[in-house]
C-alpha positions as CSV (number, residue, x, y, z in Angstrom):
1,M,54.1,77.2,80.0
2,I,57.5,75.9,81.4
3,P,60.6,77.5,79.9
4,T,62.8,75.1,78.0
5,W,65.8,75.8,80.1
6,A,63.8,74.5,83.2
7,A,63.2,71.2,81.4
8,V,66.9,70.9,80.4
9,V,68.0,71.7,84.0
10,G,65.4,69.1,85.3
11,A,66.7,66.5,82.9
12,L,70.3,67.1,83.8
13,S,69.4,66.9,87.6
14,L,67.7,63.6,86.9
15,I,70.8,62.3,85.1
16,V,73.0,63.4,88.1
17,I,70.7,61.7,90.6
18,A,70.6,58.5,88.5
19,L,74.3,58.5,88.2
20,S,74.7,59.0,92.0
21,V,72.3,56.1,92.6
22,V,74.3,53.9,90.2
23,V,77.6,54.9,91.9
24,S,76.1,54.2,95.3
25,A,74.9,50.8,94.2
26,V,78.3,50.0,92.8
27,A,79.9,51.1,96.1
28,V,77.5,48.9,98.1
29,V,78.2,45.9,95.8
30,A,81.9,46.5,96.1
31,A,81.7,46.8,99.9
32,A,79.6,43.6,100.0
33,L,82.2,41.7,97.9
34,G,85.0,43.1,100.0
35,V,83.2,41.9,103.2
36,R,82.6,38.6,101.6
37,A,86.3,38.3,100.7
38,F,87.3,39.4,104.1
39,L,85.1,36.8,105.8
40,G,86.4,34.1,103.4
41,A,90.0,35.1,104.3
42,T,89.2,35.1,108.0
43,R,87.6,31.7,107.8
44,D,90.6,30.3,105.9
45,A,92.9,31.8,108.5
46,A,90.8,30.4,111.4
47,E,90.4,26.9,110.1
48,P,93.8,25.6,111.2
49,V,93.2,27.2,114.6
50,V,89.8,25.6,114.9
51,R,91.3,22.3,113.9
52,D,94.0,22.6,116.5
53,L,91.5,23.5,119.1
54,R,89.4,20.5,118.3
55,Q,92.4,18.2,118.6
56,L,93.3,19.9,121.9
57,V,89.7,19.4,123.2
58,A,89.9,15.7,122.2
59,T,93.3,15.3,124.0
60,V,91.9,17.0,127.1
61,R,88.9,14.7,127.1
62,T,91.1,11.6,126.7
63,E,93.3,12.7,129.6
64,A,90.3,13.5,131.8
65,D,88.8,10.1,131.0
66,G,92.1,8.5,131.9
67,L,92.3,10.4,135.2
68,A,88.8,9.4,136.1
69,E,89.5,5.8,135.4
70,T,92.7,6.0,137.5
71,S,90.8,7.6,140.3
72,R,88.1,4.9,140.2
73,D,90.8,2.2,140.2
74,L,92.6,3.8,143.2
75,R,89.4,4.2,145.1
76,Q,88.6,0.5,144.5
77,R,92.1,-0.5,145.7
78,I,91.7,1.7,148.8
79,V,88.4,0.1,149.6
80,R,89.8,-3.4,149.1
81,A,92.8,-2.6,151.3
82,A,90.6,-1.1,154.0
83,D,88.4,-4.3,154.0
84,A,91.5,-6.5,154.2
85,T,92.9,-4.4,157.1
86,E,89.6,-4.6,158.9
87,E,89.5,-8.4,158.5
88,A,93.1,-8.7,159.7
89,V,92.3,-6.6,162.8
90,R,89.3,-8.8,163.5
91,D,91.6,-11.9,163.2
92,V,94.2,-10.3,165.6
93,V,91.4,-9.4,168.1
94,T,90.1,-13.0,167.9
95,T,93.5,-14.4,168.4
96,V,94.2,-12.1,171.4
97,R,90.9,-13.2,173.0
98,T,91.6,-16.9,172.4
99,V,95.1,-16.5,173.9
100,S,93.7,-14.6,176.9
101,R,91.1,-17.3,177.5
102,G,93.8,-20.0,177.2
103,V,96.0,-18.2,179.7
104,S,93.2,-17.7,182.2
105,L,92.4,-21.5,182.0
106,L,96.0,-22.3,183.0
107,G,95.9,-20.7,186.4
108,P,96.1,-17.5,188.3
109,E,97.9,-14.8,186.7
110,R,101.3,-13.9,188.1
111,P,103.2,-11.1,186.7
112,V,106.7,-12.0,185.7
113,K,108.3,-9.0,187.4
114,K,106.9,-10.0,190.8
115,R,108.3,-13.6,190.5
116,A,111.7,-12.3,189.6
117,A,111.7,-9.9,192.5
118,K,110.7,-12.6,194.9
119,R,113.5,-14.9,193.7
120,R,116.0,-12.1,194.3
121,R,114.8,-11.6,197.8
122,K,115.1,-15.2,198.7
123,R,118.7,-15.4,197.8
């Protein structure tokens, strides 16, 4: 047979173990609530920052879109100017050819300097 004092000691041990489990459970619940409160406070503190970041991203997107549009516009202007310049050069070349043909039809080419030099010699 088991002595009575062993049963009492066993019962007291079980009470101590049960209390330690209850205390541990309360500590875990308290820690969980503390973490939950900390995360809530962190989220509340981060919301204005996140809102500002979203506005900043929207502003950067708007500016980037504006720069892209400006770049496209400038590129189109440059292409148009290059086309106009090319056409103007063609017109000048055509005019020079026409004038050269007209001069060649008038007679032999005499450089102006030679004529002036001949006139001076005659005098």
